[in-house]
C-alpha positions, 0 to 999 in steps of 0.5 A, a space after each residue: 342233107 339240107 339245113 335251114 339257116 336263120 338270119 337276124 332279119 327276116 327274108 323278103 316274102 314272095 309275091 303271094 305273101 309266103 315267108 321265105 327261108 334260106 336253105 343250104 344243101 350241104 352236098 358238093 355242087 356236083 352232087 346237087 348242093 348249094 344255097 337256095 331261098 324258098 317258100 310254100 309256092 316257089 324256090 330259087 335254083 341252087 347257087 354256090 353262095 347265099 348272096 346269089 340266091 338272095 339276088 335271084 329271089 328278090 328279082 323274081 319277087 319284085 324286091 330290092 336286094 336288102 344290103 343288111 341281109 347279105 351274108 358277111 364272110 364267115 370268120 375263120 377263127 374256128 379253123 385249125 391250121 395243121 403243119 405240113 411235114 417237109 
């Protein structure tokens, strides 16, 4: 299953001017999951994290890596801690 992830700022376009989008294949890495950046004419390989996919996209399309687009770690405020029984 893939889902598109929106960012506050748009990702850099490809060399041909197509708009890029961040896709996340939610399967395990062993099953072919991961993050990738794609457009109408090209896509990166799938990576374990978005930052690596963005760096590959920028290098392949001649863009500097925009620091403001690098995803910050997700907050863990929605995690429920369970007590382990001794």
